[in-house]
NUTORDREN-226685 format. One record per residue (C-alpha): residue in one letter; x, y, z. Coordinates in steps of 0.25 Angstrom, whole numbers, plus 5000, padded with zeros to 4 digits. Each point is the difference from the previous one (the first is absolute). Example, Ala and Ser with C-alpha at 12.3 -4.5 7.8 and 13.67 -1.06 7.14 Angstrom:
REM NUTORDREN-226685
<rec><resn>A</resn><xx>5049</xx><yy>4982</yy><zz>5031</zz></rec>
<rec><resn>S</resn><xx>5006</xx><yy>5014</yy><zz>4998</zz></rec>
REM end
This chain:
REM NUTORDREN-226685
<rec><resn>M</resn><xx>4997</xx><yy>4923</yy><zz>4988</zz></rec>
<rec><resn>T</resn><xx>5012</xx><yy>4990</yy><zz>5001</zz></rec>
<rec><resn>T</resn><xx>4998</xx><yy>4999</yy><zz>5015</zz></rec>
<rec><resn>A</resn><xx>4985</xx><yy>4997</yy><zz>4998</zz></rec>
<rec><resn>A</resn><xx>5003</xx><yy>4990</yy><zz>4989</zz></rec>
<rec><resn>T</resn><xx>5011</xx><yy>4993</yy><zz>5008</zz></rec>
<rec><resn>E</resn><xx>4991</xx><yy>4999</yy><zz>5012</zz></rec>
<rec><resn>E</resn><xx>4988</xx><yy>4994</yy><zz>4992</zz></rec>
<rec><resn>L</resn><xx>5010</xx><yy>4989</yy><zz>4994</zz></rec>
<rec><resn>L</resn><xx>5006</xx><yy>4997</yy><zz>5013</zz></rec>
<rec><resn>G</resn><xx>4986</xx><yy>4998</yy><zz>5006</zz></rec>
<rec><resn>W</resn><xx>4996</xx><yy>4990</yy><zz>4988</zz></rec>
<rec><resn>A</resn><xx>5013</xx><yy>4992</yy><zz>5002</zz></rec>
<rec><resn>R</resn><xx>4998</xx><yy>4999</yy><zz>5015</zz></rec>
<rec><resn>A</resn><xx>4986</xx><yy>4995</yy><zz>4998</zz></rec>
<rec><resn>A</resn><xx>5006</xx><yy>4989</yy><zz>4991</zz></rec>
<rec><resn>G</resn><xx>5007</xx><yy>4995</yy><zz>5013</zz></rec>
<rec><resn>V</resn><xx>5014</xx><yy>5005</yy><zz>4996</zz></rec>
<rec><resn>T</resn><xx>5008</xx><yy>5008</yy><zz>5009</zz></rec>
<rec><resn>V</resn><xx>5004</xx><yy>5012</yy><zz>4991</zz></rec>
<rec><resn>A</resn><xx>5008</xx><yy>5013</yy><zz>5001</zz></rec>
<rec><resn>A</resn><xx>5003</xx><yy>5011</yy><zz>4990</zz></rec>
<rec><resn>G</resn><xx>5013</xx><yy>5003</yy><zz>4994</zz></rec>
<rec><resn>P</resn><xx>5012</xx><yy>4991</yy><zz>4996</zz></rec>
<rec><resn>P</resn><xx>5003</xx><yy>4988</yy><zz>5008</zz></rec>
<rec><resn>V</resn><xx>5011</xx><yy>5005</yy><zz>5009</zz></rec>
<rec><resn>T</resn><xx>4994</xx><yy>4998</yy><zz>5014</zz></rec>
<rec><resn>D</resn><xx>4995</xx><yy>4988</yy><zz>5007</zz></rec>
<rec><resn>G</resn><xx>4986</xx><yy>4997</yy><zz>5005</zz></rec>
<rec><resn>A</resn><xx>4992</xx><yy>4998</yy><zz>4987</zz></rec>
<rec><resn>Q</resn><xx>4997</xx><yy>4989</yy><zz>4990</zz></rec>
<rec><resn>M</resn><xx>4998</xx><yy>5009</yy><zz>4988</zz></rec>
<rec><resn>Y</resn><xx>5004</xx><yy>5014</yy><zz>4996</zz></rec>
<rec><resn>L</resn><xx>4992</xx><yy>5009</yy><zz>4991</zz></rec>
<rec><resn>W</resn><xx>5010</xx><yy>5009</yy><zz>4993</zz></rec>
<rec><resn>L</resn><xx>4995</xx><yy>5012</yy><zz>4993</zz></rec>
<rec><resn>L</resn><xx>5009</xx><yy>5001</yy><zz>4987</zz></rec>
<rec><resn>A</resn><xx>4993</xx><yy>5010</yy><zz>4990</zz></rec>
<rec><resn>L</resn><xx>4989</xx><yy>5009</yy><zz>4997</zz></rec>
<rec><resn>L</resn><xx>4994</xx><yy>4997</yy><zz>4986</zz></rec>
<rec><resn>P</resn><xx>4990</xx><yy>5008</yy><zz>4992</zz></rec>
<rec><resn>E</resn><xx>4986</xx><yy>4994</yy><zz>5000</zz></rec>
<rec><resn>Q</resn><xx>4993</xx><yy>5003</yy><zz>4986</zz></rec>
<rec><resn>Q</resn><xx>4986</xx><yy>4995</yy><zz>5003</zz></rec>
<rec><resn>L</resn><xx>4991</xx><yy>5009</yy><zz>5007</zz></rec>
<rec><resn>R</resn><xx>4988</xx><yy>4995</yy><zz>5008</zz></rec>
<rec><resn>P</resn><xx>4986</xx><yy>5006</yy><zz>4996</zz></rec>
<rec><resn>G</resn><xx>4998</xx><yy>5014</yy><zz>5005</zz></rec>
<rec><resn>E</resn><xx>5015</xx><yy>5002</yy><zz>5001</zz></rec>
<rec><resn>G</resn><xx>5006</xx><yy>5012</yy><zz>4992</zz></rec>
<rec><resn>A</resn><xx>5010</xx><yy>5011</yy><zz>5002</zz></rec>
<rec><resn>A</resn><xx>4997</xx><yy>5001</yy><zz>5015</zz></rec>
<rec><resn>A</resn><xx>5007</xx><yy>4986</yy><zz>5002</zz></rec>
<rec><resn>V</resn><xx>5013</xx><yy>4993</yy><zz>4997</zz></rec>
<rec><resn>R</resn><xx>5001</xx><yy>4985</yy><zz>5001</zz></rec>
<rec><resn>L</resn><xx>5014</xx><yy>4993</yy><zz>5002</zz></rec>
<rec><resn>R</resn><xx>5004</xx><yy>4986</yy><zz>5002</zz></rec>
<rec><resn>L</resn><xx>5009</xx><yy>4998</yy><zz>5012</zz></rec>
<rec><resn>R</resn><xx>5009</xx><yy>4988</yy><zz>4997</zz></rec>
<rec><resn>Y</resn><xx>5004</xx><yy>4991</yy><zz>5012</zz></rec>
<rec><resn>L</resn><xx>5010</xx><yy>4989</yy><zz>5000</zz></rec>
<rec><resn>C</resn><xx>4995</xx><yy>4989</yy><zz>5009</zz></rec>
<rec><resn>C</resn><xx>5012</xx><yy>4992</yy><zz>5005</zz></rec>
<rec><resn>A</resn><xx>5002</xx><yy>4990</yy><zz>5012</zz></rec>
<rec><resn>A</resn><xx>5009</xx><yy>5004</yy><zz>5012</zz></rec>
<rec><resn>R</resn><xx>5009</xx><yy>4987</yy><zz>4997</zz></rec>
<rec><resn>P</resn><xx>5004</xx><yy>4995</yy><zz>4987</zz></rec>
<rec><resn>D</resn><xx>4995</xx><yy>4986</yy><zz>5003</zz></rec>
<rec><resn>D</resn><xx>4986</xx><yy>5004</yy><zz>5006</zz></rec>
<rec><resn>L</resn><xx>4991</xx><yy>4995</yy><zz>4988</zz></rec>
<rec><resn>V</resn><xx>4989</xx><yy>4997</yy><zz>5009</zz></rec>
<rec><resn>S</resn><xx>4997</xx><yy>5015</yy><zz>5004</zz></rec>
<rec><resn>L</resn><xx>5002</xx><yy>5004</yy><zz>4986</zz></rec>
<rec><resn>D</resn><xx>4990</xx><yy>4990</yy><zz>4995</zz></rec>
<rec><resn>R</resn><xx>4989</xx><yy>5003</yy><zz>5010</zz></rec>
<rec><resn>L</resn><xx>5001</xx><yy>5015</yy><zz>4996</zz></rec>
<rec><resn>L</resn><xx>5000</xx><yy>4996</yy><zz>4985</zz></rec>
<rec><resn>Q</resn><xx>4987</xx><yy>4991</yy><zz>5002</zz></rec>
<rec><resn>A</resn><xx>4994</xx><yy>5012</yy><zz>5007</zz></rec>
<rec><resn>T</resn><xx>5001</xx><yy>5009</yy><zz>4987</zz></rec>
<rec><resn>V</resn><xx>4991</xx><yy>4990</yy><zz>4992</zz></rec>
<rec><resn>G</resn><xx>4987</xx><yy>5007</yy><zz>4999</zz></rec>
<rec><resn>S</resn><xx>5005</xx><yy>5012</yy><zz>5008</zz></rec>
<rec><resn>P</resn><xx>5001</xx><yy>5015</yy><zz>4995</zz></rec>
<rec><resn>Y</resn><xx>5015</xx><yy>4997</yy><zz>5001</zz></rec>
<rec><resn>P</resn><xx>5004</xx><yy>4990</yy><zz>4989</zz></rec>
<rec><resn>A</resn><xx>5014</xx><yy>4995</yy><zz>5000</zz></rec>
<rec><resn>L</resn><xx>5009</xx><yy>5005</yy><zz>4989</zz></rec>
<rec><resn>F</resn><xx>5012</xx><yy>4992</yy><zz>4996</zz></rec>
<rec><resn>E</resn><xx>5012</xx><yy>5008</yy><zz>4995</zz></rec>
<rec><resn>A</resn><xx>5015</xx><yy>4997</yy><zz>5002</zz></rec>
<rec><resn>V</resn><xx>5006</xx><yy>5008</yy><zz>5011</zz></rec>
<rec><resn>P</resn><xx>5014</xx><yy>5006</yy><zz>4996</zz></rec>
<rec><resn>V</resn><xx>5011</xx><yy>4994</yy><zz>5008</zz></rec>
<rec><resn>E</resn><xx>5005</xx><yy>5015</yy><zz>5001</zz></rec>
<rec><resn>L</resn><xx>4988</xx><yy>5002</yy><zz>5009</zz></rec>
<rec><resn>W</resn><xx>5004</xx><yy>4990</yy><zz>5010</zz></rec>
<rec><resn>Q</resn><xx>5014</xx><yy>5004</yy><zz>5000</zz></rec>
<rec><resn>A</resn><xx>4996</xx><yy>5015</yy><zz>5002</zz></rec>
<rec><resn>A</resn><xx>4993</xx><yy>4995</yy><zz>5013</zz></rec>
<rec><resn>G</resn><xx>5011</xx><yy>4991</yy><zz>5004</zz></rec>
<rec><resn>L</resn><xx>4991</xx><yy>4988</yy><zz>4999</zz></rec>
<rec><resn>T</resn><xx>5000</xx><yy>4986</yy><zz>4995</zz></rec>
<rec><resn>P</resn><xx>4991</xx><yy>4997</yy><zz>4988</zz></rec>
<rec><resn>R</resn><xx>4987</xx><yy>4993</yy><zz>5005</zz></rec>
<rec><resn>P</resn><xx>4987</xx><yy>4996</yy><zz>4994</zz></rec>
<rec><resn>A</resn><xx>4991</xx><yy>5012</yy><zz>4998</zz></rec>
<rec><resn>F</resn><xx>4988</xx><yy>5005</yy><zz>4991</zz></rec>
<rec><resn>H</resn><xx>4994</xx><yy>5014</yy><zz>4997</zz></rec>
<rec><resn>I</resn><xx>4987</xx><yy>5006</yy><zz>5004</zz></rec>
<rec><resn>D</resn><xx>4994</xx><yy>5013</yy><zz>4995</zz></rec>
<rec><resn>V</resn><xx>4991</xx><yy>5009</yy><zz>5008</zz></rec>
<rec><resn>V</resn><xx>4991</xx><yy>5010</yy><zz>4993</zz></rec>
<rec><resn>A</resn><xx>5000</xx><yy>5013</yy><zz>5008</zz></rec>
<rec><resn>R</resn><xx>4992</xx><yy>5013</yy><zz>4997</zz></rec>
<rec><resn>L</resn><xx>5005</xx><yy>5014</yy><zz>5002</zz></rec>
<rec><resn>D</resn><xx>4989</xx><yy>5010</yy><zz>5000</zz></rec>
<rec><resn>R</resn><xx>5003</xx><yy>5014</yy><zz>4995</zz></rec>
<rec><resn>P</resn><xx>4990</xx><yy>5009</yy><zz>5005</zz></rec>
<rec><resn>L</resn><xx>4995</xx><yy>5010</yy><zz>4990</zz></rec>
<rec><resn>R</resn><xx>4997</xx><yy>5014</yy><zz>5004</zz></rec>
<rec><resn>P</resn><xx>4986</xx><yy>5004</yy><zz>4996</zz></rec>
<rec><resn>V</resn><xx>4999</xx><yy>5011</yy><zz>4989</zz></rec>
<rec><resn>P</resn><xx>4990</xx><yy>5011</yy><zz>5003</zz></rec>
<rec><resn>R</resn><xx>4989</xx><yy>5001</yy><zz>4991</zz></rec>
<rec><resn>V</resn><xx>5001</xx><yy>5013</yy><zz>4990</zz></rec>
<rec><resn>V</resn><xx>4987</xx><yy>5007</yy><zz>5002</zz></rec>
<rec><resn>E</resn><xx>5004</xx><yy>5014</yy><zz>4994</zz></rec>
<rec><resn>P</resn><xx>5006</xx><yy>5004</yy><zz>4987</zz></rec>
<rec><resn>L</resn><xx>5015</xx><yy>5000</yy><zz>5001</zz></rec>
<rec><resn>R</resn><xx>5007</xx><yy>5013</yy><zz>5002</zz></rec>
<rec><resn>L</resn><xx>5014</xx><yy>5003</yy><zz>4996</zz></rec>
<rec><resn>Q</resn><xx>5007</xx><yy>5010</yy><zz>5010</zz></rec>
<rec><resn>T</resn><xx>5012</xx><yy>5007</yy><zz>4994</zz></rec>
<rec><resn>A</resn><xx>5009</xx><yy>5011</yy><zz>5006</zz></rec>
<rec><resn>P</resn><xx>4997</xx><yy>5013</yy><zz>4994</zz></rec>
<rec><resn>I</resn><xx>5011</xx><yy>5004</yy><zz>4990</zz></rec>
<rec><resn>T</resn><xx>5004</xx><yy>5014</yy><zz>4997</zz></rec>
<rec><resn>T</resn><xx>5011</xx><yy>5008</yy><zz>4993</zz></rec>
<rec><resn>L</resn><xx>5011</xx><yy>5007</yy><zz>5009</zz></rec>
<rec><resn>R</resn><xx>5004</xx><yy>5013</yy><zz>4994</zz></rec>
<rec><resn>G</resn><xx>5010</xx><yy>5009</yy><zz>5005</zz></rec>
<rec><resn>A</resn><xx>5013</xx><yy>5009</yy><zz>4997</zz></rec>
<rec><resn>V</resn><xx>5014</xx><yy>4999</yy><zz>5003</zz></rec>
<rec><resn>F</resn><xx>5009</xx><yy>5012</yy><zz>5004</zz></rec>
<rec><resn>G</resn><xx>5014</xx><yy>5002</yy><zz>5003</zz></rec>
<rec><resn>P</resn><xx>5008</xx><yy>5011</yy><zz>5007</zz></rec>
<rec><resn>G</resn><xx>4993</xx><yy>5014</yy><zz>5000</zz></rec>
<rec><resn>G</resn><xx>4987</xx><yy>4993</yy><zz>4996</zz></rec>
<rec><resn>Q</resn><xx>5004</xx><yy>4998</yy><zz>4985</zz></rec>
<rec><resn>P</resn><xx>4992</xx><yy>4989</yy><zz>4993</zz></rec>
<rec><resn>L</resn><xx>5009</xx><yy>4988</yy><zz>4997</zz></rec>
<rec><resn>A</resn><xx>4998</xx><yy>4994</yy><zz>4986</zz></rec>
<rec><resn>G</resn><xx>5004</xx><yy>4986</yy><zz>4997</zz></rec>
<rec><resn>M</resn><xx>4999</xx><yy>4994</yy><zz>5014</zz></rec>
<rec><resn>R</resn><xx>4996</xx><yy>4986</yy><zz>5000</zz></rec>
<rec><resn>V</resn><xx>4988</xx><yy>4998</yy><zz>5010</zz></rec>
<rec><resn>A</resn><xx>4997</xx><yy>4986</yy><zz>5004</zz></rec>
<rec><resn>T</resn><xx>4992</xx><yy>4992</yy><zz>5010</zz></rec>
<rec><resn>A</resn><xx>5009</xx><yy>4993</yy><zz>5010</zz></rec>
<rec><resn>D</resn><xx>4996</xx><yy>4986</yy><zz>4994</zz></rec>
<rec><resn>G</resn><xx>5003</xx><yy>5005</yy><zz>4986</zz></rec>
<rec><resn>R</resn><xx>4987</xx><yy>4997</yy><zz>4995</zz></rec>
<rec><resn>V</resn><xx>4997</xx><yy>5014</yy><zz>4995</zz></rec>
<rec><resn>S</resn><xx>5009</xx><yy>5011</yy><zz>4995</zz></rec>
<rec><resn>A</resn><xx>5001</xx><yy>5013</yy><zz>4993</zz></rec>
<rec><resn>D</resn><xx>5009</xx><yy>5011</yy><zz>4996</zz></rec>
<rec><resn>T</resn><xx>4998</xx><yy>5014</yy><zz>5004</zz></rec>
<rec><resn>D</resn><xx>4997</xx><yy>5010</yy><zz>4988</zz></rec>
<rec><resn>H</resn><xx>5006</xx><yy>5014</yy><zz>4998</zz></rec>
<rec><resn>A</resn><xx>4991</xx><yy>5005</yy><zz>5012</zz></rec>
<rec><resn>G</resn><xx>5005</xx><yy>4989</yy><zz>5009</zz></rec>
<rec><resn>R</resn><xx>4986</xx><yy>4994</yy><zz>5000</zz></rec>
<rec><resn>F</resn><xx>4997</xx><yy>4985</yy><zz>5000</zz></rec>
<rec><resn>E</resn><xx>4988</xx><yy>4990</yy><zz>5000</zz></rec>
<rec><resn>L</resn><xx>5000</xx><yy>4986</yy><zz>5006</zz></rec>
<rec><resn>P</resn><xx>4987</xx><yy>4992</yy><zz>4996</zz></rec>
<rec><resn>G</resn><xx>4995</xx><yy>4988</yy><zz>5007</zz></rec>
<rec><resn>V</resn><xx>5004</xx><yy>5003</yy><zz>5015</zz></rec>
<rec><resn>I</resn><xx>4990</xx><yy>4997</yy><zz>5011</zz></rec>
<rec><resn>H</resn><xx>4992</xx><yy>5012</yy><zz>5004</zz></rec>
<rec><resn>G</resn><xx>5001</xx><yy>5005</yy><zz>5014</zz></rec>
<rec><resn>S</resn><xx>5013</xx><yy>4992</yy><zz>5003</zz></rec>
<rec><resn>P</resn><xx>5014</xx><yy>5005</yy><zz>5002</zz></rec>
<rec><resn>V</resn><xx>5009</xx><yy>4998</yy><zz>4988</zz></rec>
<rec><resn>A</resn><xx>5015</xx><yy>4998</yy><zz>5002</zz></rec>
<rec><resn>L</resn><xx>5007</xx><yy>5006</yy><zz>4988</zz></rec>
<rec><resn>R</resn><xx>5014</xx><yy>4999</yy><zz>4995</zz></rec>
<rec><resn>L</resn><xx>5006</xx><yy>5012</yy><zz>4992</zz></rec>
<rec><resn>T</resn><xx>5013</xx><yy>4999</yy><zz>4992</zz></rec>
<rec><resn>G</resn><xx>5006</xx><yy>5011</yy><zz>4991</zz></rec>
<rec><resn>R</resn><xx>5012</xx><yy>5009</yy><zz>5000</zz></rec>
<rec><resn>G</resn><xx>5009</xx><yy>4989</yy><zz>5005</zz></rec>
<rec><resn>R</resn><xx>4992</xx><yy>4999</yy><zz>5013</zz></rec>
<rec><resn>R</resn><xx>4989</xx><yy>4992</yy><zz>5006</zz></rec>
<rec><resn>F</resn><xx>4989</xx><yy>5004</yy><zz>5010</zz></rec>
<rec><resn>E</resn><xx>4989</xx><yy>4994</yy><zz>5007</zz></rec>
<rec><resn>H</resn><xx>4986</xx><yy>5006</yy><zz>5003</zz></rec>
<rec><resn>E</resn><xx>4987</xx><yy>4996</yy><zz>5005</zz></rec>
<rec><resn>A</resn><xx>4987</xx><yy>5006</yy><zz>4994</zz></rec>
<rec><resn>A</resn><xx>4985</xx><yy>4999</yy><zz>5004</zz></rec>
<rec><resn>A</resn><xx>4992</xx><yy>4995</yy><zz>4988</zz></rec>
<rec><resn>D</resn><xx>4988</xx><yy>5008</yy><zz>5005</zz></rec>
<rec><resn>G</resn><xx>4998</xx><yy>5009</yy><zz>4988</zz></rec>
<rec><resn>T</resn><xx>5009</xx><yy>5011</yy><zz>5005</zz></rec>
<rec><resn>P</resn><xx>5012</xx><yy>5003</yy><zz>4990</zz></rec>
<rec><resn>A</resn><xx>5013</xx><yy>4995</yy><zz>5006</zz></rec>
<rec><resn>M</resn><xx>5011</xx><yy>5011</yy><zz>5002</zz></rec>
<rec><resn>I</resn><xx>5013</xx><yy>4994</yy><zz>5001</zz></rec>
<rec><resn>F</resn><xx>5013</xx><yy>5008</yy><zz>5003</zz></rec>
<rec><resn>C</resn><xx>5013</xx><yy>4994</yy><zz>4997</zz></rec>
<rec><resn>D</resn><xx>5012</xx><yy>5005</yy><zz>5009</zz></rec>
<rec><resn>F</resn><xx>5013</xx><yy>4998</yy><zz>4992</zz></rec>
<rec><resn>G</resn><xx>5008</xx><yy>5006</yy><zz>5011</zz></rec>
<rec><resn>K</resn><xx>4998</xx><yy>4987</yy><zz>5009</zz></rec>
<rec><resn>D</resn><xx>5002</xx><yy>4985</yy><zz>4997</zz></rec>
REM end
């Protein structure tokens, strides 16, 4: 966008009969320089423009190559009359010249309005009623046993993410509602000062979990 705007402005300036270059006046060979200083928001949109386009003002500093060259500056200034690029007269901070290592010289500003298109992705037309697809939910049931096949009561059984948990009853049984049907469920079991990990299939078959207290 900035490249196109700069080329457009350079072409206009050259048509006015002025040898012009882009950038600060740090090289020889041009009478005038168009120095892009800032991108400014453009509030006013043209008819038909909306969210698909962004308009910006590119502010250029027009300055002579030599501090004493008022002829070239006046020629370009006269070309702005009635053109799409009216001259703007604002004070140029001395710090700008110092940062570029230049002696202050006659200058004025020109704003160029540039448009940046933002293509909008087409939204497909809805021709059928919307359907909400959800994962089938089930309750994982099972029992926990210890050495010798003895039911373990008071064991905490929880999903690995900690979202659902339950304690086993006197027969070692537990229920974990809200798990996805058909998917393996990672479980963590704690109790008797120990911790175990187990994976059970939530396919409707009761999970039989055996905890070996003889191993770490």
